C-alpha positions as CSV (number, residue, x, y, z in Angstrom):
1,M,0.0,0.0,0.0
2,W,2.8,2.4,0.8
3,I,4.4,1.8,-2.6
4,G,1.1,2.5,-4.3
5,Y,0.7,5.7,-2.3
6,T,4.3,6.8,-3.1
7,A,3.8,6.1,-6.8
8,R,0.7,8.2,-6.8
9,Q,2.4,11.1,-5.0
10,R,5.2,11.0,-7.6
11,G,2.9,10.8,-10.6
12,L,3.9,7.2,-11.4
13,E,0.5,5.7,-11.1
14,P,-0.7,3.5,-14.0
15,S,-2.1,5.5,-16.9
16,A,-2.7,4.5,-20.5
17,S,-0.9,7.7,-21.4
18,K,2.3,6.4,-20.0
19,P,3.3,3.5,-22.2
20,L,7.0,3.7,-21.6
21,L,6.5,3.3,-17.9
22,F,4.4,0.2,-18.7
23,I,7.1,-1.2,-21.0
24,G,9.8,-0.6,-18.4
25,A,7.7,-2.3,-15.7
26,G,6.9,-5.2,-18.0
27,V,10.6,-5.8,-18.8
28,A,11.5,-5.5,-15.1
29,W,8.7,-8.0,-14.3
30,L,9.8,-10.6,-16.8
31,V,13.5,-10.3,-15.8
32,L,13.0,-10.2,-12.1
33,A,10.5,-13.0,-12.2
34,A,13.0,-15.2,-14.1
35,L,15.6,-14.5,-11.4
36,S,13.4,-15.3,-8.5
37,G,10.5,-17.5,-7.5
38,L,7.1,-16.6,-5.9
39,E,4.7,-19.4,-5.4
40,L,1.8,-18.1,-3.3
41,S,-0.1,-21.4,-3.1
42,S,2.7,-23.0,-1.2
43,R,3.9,-19.8,0.4
44,R,7.4,-20.3,-1.1
45,V,9.6,-17.3,-2.0
46,D,13.0,-17.6,-3.6
47,G,14.9,-14.3,-3.4
48,F,12.5,-12.3,-1.3
49,V,13.7,-8.8,-2.5
50,V,13.8,-9.7,-6.2
51,A,10.5,-11.6,-6.0
52,T,8.9,-8.6,-4.2
53,A,10.2,-6.2,-6.9
54,A,8.9,-8.6,-9.6
55,A,5.5,-8.7,-7.9
56,L,5.3,-4.9,-7.7
57,A,6.2,-4.5,-11.4
58,G,3.7,-7.2,-12.3
59,S,1.0,-5.5,-10.3
60,Y,1.8,-2.2,-12.0
61,C,1.5,-3.8,-15.4
62,V,-1.9,-5.5,-14.5
63,C,-3.2,-2.1,-13.3
64,W,-2.0,-0.4,-16.5
65,V,-3.6,-2.9,-18.7
66,S,-6.9,-2.7,-16.7
67,M,-6.9,1.1,-17.1
68,A,-6.1,0.9,-20.8
69,L,-8.9,-1.7,-21.4
70,E,-11.3,0.6,-19.5
71,K,-10.6,3.4,-22.0
72,L,-11.2,0.9,-24.9
73,K,-14.3,-0.7,-23.4
74,D,-16.6,0.3,-26.3
75,A,-14.3,-1.4,-28.9
76,P,-16.2,-4.5,-30.2
77,V,-13.1,-6.7,-30.4
78,L,-12.6,-6.5,-26.6
79,G,-15.9,-8.3,-25.8
80,A,-14.4,-11.7,-25.7
81,L,-11.4,-10.5,-23.6
82,E,-13.8,-8.8,-21.2
83,R,-15.9,-12.0,-20.9
84,G,-12.7,-13.9,-20.2
85,L,-11.5,-11.5,-17.5
86,V,-15.0,-11.5,-15.9
87,F,-14.9,-15.3,-15.9
88,C,-11.5,-15.4,-14.3
89,G,-12.6,-13.0,-11.6
90,Q,-15.7,-15.0,-10.8
91,V,-13.9,-18.3,-10.5
92,S,-10.6,-16.9,-9.1
93,L,-10.9,-19.0,-5.9
94,A,-11.3,-22.2,-7.9
95,I,-8.4,-21.3,-10.2
96,F,-6.3,-20.6,-7.1
97,A,-7.3,-24.0,-5.6
98,I,-6.5,-25.9,-8.8
99,H,-3.2,-24.0,-9.1
100,A,-2.3,-25.1,-5.6
101,V,-2.9,-28.7,-6.5
102,D,-1.3,-28.8,-9.9
103,W,1.9,-27.4,-8.3
104,F,2.9,-31.0,-7.8
105,I,2.9,-31.8,-11.6
106,P,6.4,-31.5,-13.0
107,W,5.3,-29.1,-15.9
108,Q,8.9,-28.1,-16.8
109,T,10.1,-31.6,-17.2
110,M,7.5,-32.8,-19.6
111,P,9.3,-33.9,-22.8
112,L,7.4,-31.6,-25.2
113,L,8.0,-28.5,-23.0
114,M,11.7,-29.3,-22.4
115,T,12.5,-29.0,-26.1
116,L,11.3,-25.4,-26.1
117,P,13.8,-22.5,-25.5
118,A,12.0,-21.0,-22.5
119,S,10.4,-24.1,-21.0
120,W,9.5,-22.3,-17.8
121,L,7.5,-19.7,-19.8
122,F,5.6,-22.3,-21.8
123,A,5.1,-24.4,-18.7
124,S,3.5,-21.4,-17.0
125,I,1.2,-20.7,-19.9
126,V,0.2,-24.4,-20.2
127,R,-0.3,-24.6,-16.4
128,C,-2.5,-21.5,-16.2
129,T,-4.5,-22.5,-19.3
130,C,-5.2,-25.9,-17.7
131,D,-6.2,-24.2,-14.4
132,M,-8.7,-22.0,-16.2
133,G,-10.0,-24.9,-18.2
134,L,-10.6,-27.0,-15.1
135,A,-12.3,-24.0,-13.4
136,Y,-14.6,-23.7,-16.5
137,V,-15.5,-27.4,-16.2
138,I,-16.2,-27.1,-12.5
139,K,-18.4,-24.0,-13.1
140,K,-20.4,-25.8,-15.8
141,A,-20.8,-29.0,-13.8
């Protein structure tokens, strides 16, 4: 909260009119996340300071994208994206629970993913897609 307050006081709050700040935060997020580990479901943090900085940069990016989407809310192409975000918000607890359980699956060591250059990135994408898919099945059941 203090960091958000300080960012607002210094004029660094997320705004769609500040794309360079978003790009910088996005690069910092990717680099710092690759150098640390933050697994909330198991309460495991590798490299506390770096993981905290990555989480802050990621939070900034998410807020920036949310504000940019709000400005574009009348664009017809964003309807599907909006429905997807609303779904994820509605079933976020189920997604978190599934994410906590699938932590035991060795995603990065799967043969197909190991052949890719950034296996951790693709493993994260596959893992999150599976989590959202299972949450969808649970909601429809």
